[in-house]
C-alpha positions in Angstrom: 114.5 82.6 286.9 114.5 85.1 284.1 116.4 88.4 284.3 113.2 90.5 284.1 111.5 88.6 286.9 109.4 90.9 289.1 109.5 88.4 292.0 105.7 88.3 292.2 105.2 84.5 291.8 101.5 84.8 292.5 100.8 86.4 289.1 103.5 84.7 287.1 102.8 81.9 284.7 106.4 81.1 283.9 108.0 77.8 285.0 111.1 78.6 287.0 113.1 75.6 287.9 114.9 77.5 290.6 111.8 77.7 292.8 109.3 75.2 294.2 106.1 76.8 295.1 104.3 73.7 296.3 102.9 74.2 299.8 103.2 71.4 302.4 100.3 69.4 303.8 99.6 69.7 307.5 101.7 67.4 309.6 100.1 64.0 309.8 98.2 64.4 306.5 98.9 62.2 303.5 97.8 62.5 299.9 99.5 60.3 297.3 98.1 61.7 294.0 96.3 64.9 293.1 94.1 65.1 290.0 92.6 68.4 288.8 89.2 68.4 286.9 89.1 71.5 284.8 87.3 73.2 281.9 87.6 76.5 280.0 84.0 77.4 280.8 81.3 76.6 283.3 78.3 74.4 283.0 79.9 71.4 281.3 79.8 69.0 284.3 83.2 69.2 286.1 81.6 68.6 289.5 79.7 65.6 288.1 82.8 64.1 286.6 84.7 64.8 289.8 82.1 63.1 292.0 81.6 60.1 289.8 85.4 59.5 289.5 85.9 59.8 293.3 83.1 57.3 293.8 84.5 54.9 291.2 87.9 55.1 292.7 86.5 54.4 296.2 84.6 51.3 294.9 87.8 50.1 293.4 89.3 49.9 296.9 91.3 53.2 297.0 90.8 56.0 299.5 89.6 59.1 297.6 89.0 62.7 298.5 87.6 65.8 296.9 88.9 69.3 297.4 86.1 71.6 296.2 88.0 74.6 294.8 84.8 76.2 293.4 84.6 78.5 296.4 81.8 80.8 295.1 79.7 78.0 293.5 80.2 74.7 295.4 78.0 71.8 294.4 79.9 68.8 295.7 78.2 68.8 299.2 74.7 68.6 297.7 75.7 65.8 295.3 76.8 63.7 298.2 73.8 64.6 300.4 76.0 66.4 303.0 75.0 69.9 302.3 74.1 70.6 305.9 77.3 69.1 307.4 79.9 71.3 309.0 83.7 70.8 309.0 84.8 70.4 312.7 88.2 71.6 313.9 90.3 72.6 316.8 91.1 76.2 315.9 94.3 75.2 314.0 93.0 72.5 311.6 89.8 71.1 310.1 88.6 67.6 309.6 87.0 66.8 306.3 83.4 65.7 306.0 83.4 61.9 305.3 80.7 60.4 303.1 78.9 57.1 303.5 81.5 55.3 301.3 84.4 57.0 303.1 85.2 59.8 300.6 86.8 62.8 302.3 85.3 66.1 301.3 86.2 69.8 301.9 84.1 72.6 300.6 83.4 76.2 301.4 79.8 75.2 302.2 81.0 73.3 305.2 82.3 76.5 306.7 79.2 78.8 306.2 76.6 79.4 308.8 74.0 78.9 306.1 74.7 76.8 303.0 72.9 79.4 300.8 75.0 82.3 302.0 77.0 83.9 299.1 80.8 84.1 299.2 81.6 87.6 298.0 85.3 87.6 297.9 87.9 88.9 295.5 90.1 86.5 293.6 93.3 86.5 295.8 91.2 85.8 298.9 89.4 82.9 297.1 92.7 81.5 296.0 94.0 81.7 299.5 91.1 79.7 300.8 91.8 77.0 298.3 95.4 76.8 299.5 94.2 76.5 303.1 92.0 73.6 302.1 95.2 71.8 301.3 97.4 73.0 304.2 94.9 73.2 307.1 92.8 70.1 306.6 93.6 66.7 308.2 93.6 64.6 305.0 93.9 60.9 306.2 95.9 58.5 304.0 94.3 59.7 300.7 95.3 57.7 297.6 93.7 60.1 295.1 92.5 63.6 295.7 90.3 65.2 293.0 90.3 69.0 292.8 87.0 70.3 291.4 88.1 73.6 289.8 86.0 76.6 289.0 85.7 77.4 285.3 88.3 79.3 283.4 92.0 80.0 283.8 92.0 82.6 286.6 93.3 82.9 290.1 92.2 79.5 291.5 93.5 77.2 288.7 96.8 79.2 288.8 97.0 78.8 292.6 96.2 75.0 292.4 98.7 74.4 289.6 101.5 76.3 291.4 100.8 75.4 295.0 99.6 71.8 294.9 101.7 68.8 293.5 99.2 68.2 290.7 99.9 64.8 289.0 97.6 65.3 286.1 94.4 67.0 285.0 91.2 65.8 283.2 89.6 68.3 280.9 85.8 68.2 280.7 84.0 69.5 277.7 80.6 69.4 276.0 79.6 68.7 272.3 78.9 72.2 271.1 81.1 73.7 268.4 82.7 76.2 270.7 84.3 73.3 272.6 87.6 73.6 270.7 88.2 77.0 272.2 87.3 75.7 275.6 89.6 72.8 275.4 92.4 74.8 273.8 92.4 77.3 276.7 92.7 74.6 279.3 95.3 72.7 277.3 97.5 75.7 276.8 97.3 76.7 280.5 98.3 73.2 281.6 101.2 73.1 279.1 102.4 76.5 280.3 102.4 75.2 283.9 103.9 71.8 282.9 100.9 69.9 284.2 100.3 66.5 282.6 97.0 66.1 280.8 95.5 62.7 281.3 92.7 63.1 278.7 89.4 64.5 277.8 85.9 63.7 279.0 82.9 64.8 277.0 79.8 65.3 279.1 76.2 65.6 277.8 77.5 63.7 274.8 74.1 62.3 273.7 70.7 61.1 274.9 69.6 57.5 274.6 66.3 57.0 272.8 63.9 55.5 275.4 62.4 53.2 272.9 65.3 51.8 270.8 68.4 53.0 272.8 69.9 54.7 269.8 72.0 57.8 270.7 70.5 61.1 269.9 73.0 64.0 269.5 71.0 66.8 271.0 73.9 69.3 270.6 75.0 68.2 267.2 77.6 65.7 266.1 80.5 65.4 268.5 83.9 66.7 267.4 85.8 65.5 270.5 87.7 62.8 268.7 89.2 65.3 266.2 90.0 67.7 269.0 91.7 65.0 271.0 93.7 63.9 268.0 94.8 67.5 267.3 96.2 67.8 270.8 97.5 64.2 270.9 95.2 63.4 273.9 93.0 60.4 274.6 89.2 60.6 275.0 88.5 59.0 278.4 84.7 59.1 278.3 81.6 60.2 276.6 78.9 60.7 279.2 75.2 60.8 278.1 72.5 62.8 279.6 70.3 60.5 281.7 67.3 61.3 283.9 68.5 58.7 286.5 71.8 60.5 286.9 70.2 63.9 287.3 67.7 62.5 289.8 70.4 60.8 291.9 72.4 64.1 292.0 69.4 66.1 293.1 68.7 63.5 295.8 72.3 63.7 297.1 72.9 60.1 296.1 75.8 60.3 293.7 77.4 57.4 295.5 74.4 55.3 294.4 75.1 55.8 290.6 76.4 52.7 288.9 77.5 53.0 285.3 80.7 52.3 283.3 81.1 55.6 281.5 84.1 56.7 283.5 85.8 53.3 283.8 88.6 54.2 281.3 89.2 57.5 283.1 89.4 55.7 286.5 91.9 53.2 285.0 94.0 56.1 283.7 94.0 57.7 287.2 94.7 54.5 289.0 97.7 53.8 286.8 99.4 56.7 288.4 99.9 54.6 291.5 100.6 51.4 289.7 
């Protein structure tokens, strides 16, 4: 700990080896690996990547879970068709909502009287809720937990990185030119917090021509390979825009999506246990 330490760890980005801020799971809960899905800005598809990865991991025979850390803008419940579900508890703990394929979910929408009620909280309260999703939920023998982060580098990502034993993060981007700034912010924060970066995923990478199948770069030529090389990171996936994917998400059937775009990302995650 540095000599000028103010002893306010909640707002400190320094890595002090003399302290362990990780909070413990509830007794009886078990989570083997924690993967954060992050981005420097919103609207790039973090929730989509989170959902598809959790589904792929489950199909591969692992027990997966999603902690929806986007408290003010949760979209995970709708993607899985459980938007009207409520998390049941005994006053001291909560049970996650379990999807058809066995994926355990916890989201703020499971605690609201009406799913469209806004959550108008300040940052520290939101960060505290995310921490409680880790400590007060009965997570049952989870192999891989994916944390769907809100955009940016604010209170919630800081809380997750400091409080949860994050084994690695996946950074989601889009093809626009400003992506370098987006990625760089996320990379720098992870490096400051000593969190391993598993790789980059580019969403909305292209559109397949309906006639010939040729990729059409709607947002211009991708620069993700050069960006990845500059940070010495692998590109784990390039996900196209597809009407079928959008329709499945809108119908709450993300578990029914079958494609191979995230196979490499899933292999990278699964290697953490192997």
